[in-house]
C-alpha positions in Angstrom: -19.2 -14.2 8.3 -19.9 -16.3 5.2 -22.1 -15.2 2.3 -23.0 -18.1 0.0 -24.3 -18.2 -3.5 -24.5 -20.8 -6.2 -21.0 -20.5 -7.5 -19.2 -18.4 -4.8 -18.7 -18.3 -1.1 -17.5 -14.9 0.3 -15.8 -14.6 3.7 -16.2 -11.4 5.7 -15.2 -10.5 9.3 -17.9 -11.2 11.8 -18.4 -7.6 12.7 -17.8 -6.2 9.2 -21.2 -4.6 9.0 -21.1 -3.2 12.6 -20.8 0.5 11.9 -21.4 1.5 15.5 -17.9 0.4 16.7 -15.7 2.0 14.1 -12.2 2.9 15.5 -11.5 6.6 15.7 -9.2 7.0 12.7 -11.4 4.9 10.4 -14.5 6.9 11.4 -12.7 10.2 10.8 -11.3 9.2 7.4 -14.7 7.7 6.3 -16.6 10.9 7.3 -14.1 13.1 5.6 -14.1 11.0 2.5 -17.8 11.0 2.2 -18.2 14.7 3.0 -15.4 16.0 0.6 -16.6 13.8 -2.2 -20.1 15.1 -1.9 -18.9 18.7 -1.7 -16.9 18.3 -4.8 -19.8 16.7 -6.7 -22.2 19.4 -5.7 -19.8 22.2 -6.7 -19.1 20.6 -10.1 -22.8 20.0 -10.8 -23.8 23.6 -9.7 -21.1 25.1 -11.9 -22.2 23.2 -15.0 -25.9 24.1 -14.3 -25.2 27.8 -13.7 -22.9 28.1 -16.7 -25.7 26.6 -19.0 -23.0 24.6 -20.7 -24.4 21.1 -20.7 -21.8 19.7 -23.1 -18.8 21.0 -21.1 -16.1 18.5 -20.3 -16.7 17.7 -16.6 -13.0 17.0 -16.1 -12.4 20.7 -16.7 -14.7 21.7 -13.9 -12.2 21.5 -11.0 -11.8 22.6 -7.5 -8.0 23.2 -7.1 -8.2 23.3 -3.3 -9.4 19.7 -3.3 -8.2 18.2 -6.5 -4.6 17.6 -7.5 -3.9 19.7 -10.6 -0.2 19.8 -11.7 -0.1 23.4 -12.9 -1.8 24.7 -9.8 -0.1 22.6 -7.2 2.2 25.3 -6.0 -0.7 27.6 -5.3 -2.7 24.9 -3.6 -0.2 22.5 -1.9 -2.9 21.2 0.5 -4.6 19.5 -2.5 -1.9 16.8 -2.2 -3.5 15.9 1.1 -7.2 16.6 0.4 -7.1 14.6 -2.9 -6.6 11.5 -0.7 -10.2 12.0 0.5 -12.2 12.5 -2.7 -13.2 10.5 -5.7 -15.1 11.5 -8.9 -15.8 8.0 -10.3 -18.8 6.3 -8.7 -17.3 2.8 -9.0 -14.2 3.9 -7.2 -16.1 5.7 -4.5 -18.1 2.5 -3.8 -15.0 0.3 -3.7 -13.0 2.7 -1.5 -15.9 3.4 0.8 -16.4 -0.3 1.5 -12.6 -0.9 1.7 -12.2 1.9 4.3 -15.1 0.8 6.4 -14.2 -2.8 6.6 -10.5 -3.0 5.9 -9.6 0.3 7.5 -11.3 -0.8 10.8 -9.4 -4.1 10.9 -6.1 -2.5 10.0 -6.4 0.1 12.7 -7.4 -2.6 15.3 -4.4 -4.8 14.4 -2.0 -1.9 14.2 -3.3 -0.6 17.6 -2.7 2.9 16.4 -5.1 5.4 15.0 -2.2 7.7 14.2 -0.5 5.0 12.1 -3.5 4.6 9.9 -3.8 8.4 9.4 -0.1 8.5 8.6 -0.4 5.8 6.0 -3.5 7.1 4.3 -2.7 10.9 4.4 1.0 11.0 4.9 2.2 8.2 2.5 -0.7 9.0 0.1 0.4 12.7 0.0 4.0 11.7 -0.6 3.0 9.4 -3.5 0.8 12.3 -4.9 3.8 14.7 -4.8 6.0 12.2 -6.7 3.3 11.8 -9.3 2.9 15.6 -9.8 6.6 16.1 -10.1 7.1 13.3 -12.6 4.1 14.5 -14.6 5.5 18.0 -14.8 8.9 16.7 -15.9 7.2 14.5 -18.6 5.3 17.5 -19.8 8.6 19.2 -20.6 9.5 16.3 -22.8 6.1 15.6 -24.2 3.9 18.7 -24.2 0.9 16.7 -25.1 0.7 15.6 -21.5 -1.7 18.2 -20.0 -1.1 19.9 -16.7 -4.5 21.5 -16.4 -6.4 18.2 -15.8 -6.9 16.9 -12.2 -5.1 13.7 -11.2 -6.7 11.1 -9.1 -4.8 11.3 -5.9 -6.7 8.7 -4.0 -5.1 5.3 -4.7 -3.8 4.6 -1.3 -6.9 2.8 -0.2 -7.5 0.7 -3.3 -3.8 0.0 -4.0 -2.1 0.4 -0.6 -4.6 -1.5 1.6 -4.2 -4.8 -0.4 -0.4 -4.7 0.4 -1.3 -4.5 4.1 -3.8 -7.4 3.7 -1.1 -9.6 2.2 1.2 -8.7 5.1 -1.4 -9.3 7.9 -3.2 -12.4 6.7 -1.7 -13.7 3.4 -3.3 -17.1 3.4 -6.7 -16.1 4.5 -9.4 -16.8 1.8 -11.5 -14.0 0.4 -13.8 -16.2 -1.6 -14.1 -19.7 -2.9 -15.6 -20.9 -6.2 -18.0 -23.8 -6.5 -18.9 -25.9 -9.5 -16.7 -23.8 -11.9 -14.2 -25.9 -13.8 -10.7 -24.6 -14.7 -10.9 -21.8 -12.0 -8.9 -21.8 -8.8 -11.1 -22.9 -5.9 -10.1 -20.1 -3.6 -8.7 -16.5 -3.8 -6.4 -15.5 -1.0 -5.3 -12.1 0.2 -1.8 -12.7 -1.0 -3.1 -12.5 -4.6 -5.0 -9.3 -4.1 -2.2 -6.7 -4.7 -1.2 -8.0 -8.1 -4.9 -8.6 -9.1 -5.7 -5.0 -8.1 -2.7 -3.6 -10.1 -3.6 -5.6 -13.2 -7.3 -4.6 -13.0 -6.6 -0.9 -12.5 -4.0 -0.9 -15.2 -6.4 -2.6 -17.6 -9.1 -0.1 -16.8 -6.8 2.9 -17.4 -5.5 1.5 -20.7 -8.8 0.5 -22.1 -11.3 3.1 -20.9 -9.6 6.2 -19.6 -6.3 6.4 -21.6 -4.8 8.6 -18.9 -1.1 8.1 -18.6 -0.7 10.1 -15.4 -3.4 8.1 -13.7 -1.6 4.9 -14.6 1.6 6.4 -13.3 -0.2 7.3 -10.0 -1.4 3.7 -9.5 2.1 2.2 -9.8 3.9 5.0 -7.9 1.4 4.6 -5.0 2.0 0.9 -5.0 5.8 1.2 -4.7 5.6 4.1 -2.2 3.2 2.2 0.1 5.3 -1.0 -0.2 8.6 0.8 0.5 7.1 2.4 3.7 5.7 -0.9 5.0 8.9 -2.8 4.1 11.5 -0.4 5.6 10.0 2.4 7.7 6.9 1.4 9.5 7.2 0.7 13.2 5.5 -2.7 13.6 3.0 -3.1 16.4 3.3 -5.8 18.9 0.7 -7.9 17.2 2.9 -8.1 14.1 6.2 -8.6 15.9 5.4 -11.3 18.4 8.2 -12.8 20.3 10.3 -9.6 20.3 10.9 -7.3 23.2 12.2 -4.3 21.2 11.0 -1.9 18.6 10.9 -3.4 15.1 11.2 -1.1 12.0 10.0 -2.5 8.7 9.0 -6.0 7.7 12.1 -8.0 6.8 10.3 -11.3 6.2 11.1 -13.2 3.0 7.4 -13.6 2.2 7.1 -9.8 2.0 9.8 -9.4 -0.6 8.7 -7.4 -3.6 9.4 -10.2 -5.9 6.7 -12.3 -4.3 4.0 -9.8 -5.2 4.4 -10.8 -8.9 3.6 -14.0 -10.9 6.2 -16.7 -11.1 6.5 -16.2 -14.8 7.9 -12.7 -14.3 10.2 -13.5 -11.4 13.3 -14.4 -13.5 13.0 -11.0 -15.3 12.1 -8.9 -12.3 14.5 -10.5 -9.8 17.8 -8.9 -11.1 16.0 -5.6 -11.5 14.8 -5.6 -7.9 18.2 -6.7 -6.6 19.8 -3.8 -8.5 17.3 -1.3 -7.1 17.9 -2.6 -3.5 21.7 -2.4 -3.8 21.5 1.1 -5.3 18.8 2.7 -3.2 19.2 0.9 0.1 22.8 -0.3 0.3 24.6 2.5 -1.5 22.3 5.5 -1.1 21.1 4.5 2.4 17.5 5.5 1.8 16.6 2.7 4.2 18.5 0.5 6.7 19.6 -2.8 5.1 18.2 -5.9 6.7 20.6 -8.2 8.6 20.3 -11.9 8.8 19.0 -11.8 12.4 16.2 -9.3 11.3 15.1 -11.6 8.5 15.1 -14.7 10.6 13.0 -13.0 13.4 10.6 -11.4 10.8 10.1 -14.8 9.2 9.0 -16.3 12.5 6.6 -13.4 13.1 5.2 -13.8 9.5 4.7 -17.5 9.9 2.7 -16.8 13.1 0.4 -14.6 10.9 -0.1 -17.5 8.6 2.5 -16.8 5.9 4.1 -19.9 4.3 7.9 -20.0 4.4 9.8 -19.6 1.2 13.3 -20.4 0.0 13.5 -23.7 2.0 16.5 -24.8 -0.2 18.8 -22.2 1.4 17.4 -22.4 4.9 20.4 -24.2 6.1 22.8 -21.6 4.7 20.7 -18.9 6.4 21.1 -20.6 9.7 24.8 -20.9 9.3 25.1 -17.2 8.4 22.9 -16.3 11.4 25.0 -18.4 13.8 28.1 -16.6 12.4 26.5 -13.2 12.8 25.5 -13.9 16.4 29.0 -15.1 17.2 30.5 -11.9 15.7 28.1 -9.7 17.6 29.1 -11.3 20.9 32.8 -10.5 20.4 34.3 -7.7 22.3 35.3 -4.6 20.2 38.5 -2.6 20.7 36.8 -0.4 23.3 35.8 -3.4 25.3 32.1 -3.0 24.5 30.3 -6.3 23.9 28.4 -5.9 20.6 25.8 -8.4 21.8 24.7 -5.9 24.4 23.9 -3.2 21.8 20.2 -2.4 22.0 18.0 -4.0 19.3 16.6 -0.6 18.5 20.0 0.4 17.1 20.4 -2.8 15.1 17.2 -2.5 13.2 
């Protein structure tokens, strides 16, 4: 579906506005999101009206069962989950509602798993919320000016996490094209959406809201969602074409964290990311390190999804390493077991 204007052409899926065929998880999340947000809004408005305090700070009118409040989180732990399904800012509600209806439906169809979408939105979102709360409490000990009685926005998985999935699924697909506008890129692709979203949300928090914990929530949600998709998600068959075994994580080079950021920052960020990978993945074993075979297979699958290959200068070196690895895996170990026969599920 193409929507044209004088200066812009927007591209939407053909059935983007077909609300009668929503997948089950998307329909459930959308209904819960709308209902809980409306319930929270009604409760807050009624309290302000009944208290006859028109000048009360609306942020202090909270519902601990639904909203994530650091100093009440141990009494209402389910707020870590429910806060994924509410918003108090109208602009964010509109963005997330459209994002969930359109993007959530497509993600669920491509993932072929309603449970996986629920796990990502509620499970990974709740984990990110828990990390944010714990860090906020620790920072409060150091800087008491950081308040623990104000609710934190726990619903950034949709607006921050979904763009990471879009980049993974269809990186080179165009979102919109500009026309007759000099000095502006002619098209905006999904691979640019994550960093654009992060910059926009960071700017909004710094300029308008001045809320440190909210800014922290944005970036922690980004890294948590990325870490799960990179190392832990079981990829569906549609994303692991050409393989006959279970694939855990996306080892493709185009999905490296460094390629989410502008080229100007890569020389600075590259050694930092390498250090984090060596420390958390290789040394602390928080995830399974990728092998050359995994990377090569993931690159093939990513290219089938439209991703452009990167690092062509060392492609020959990678092929040599892969050939050596395959040769080593086919050797017979001391027990007489051929390593080449070990199931791929154990190698991933």
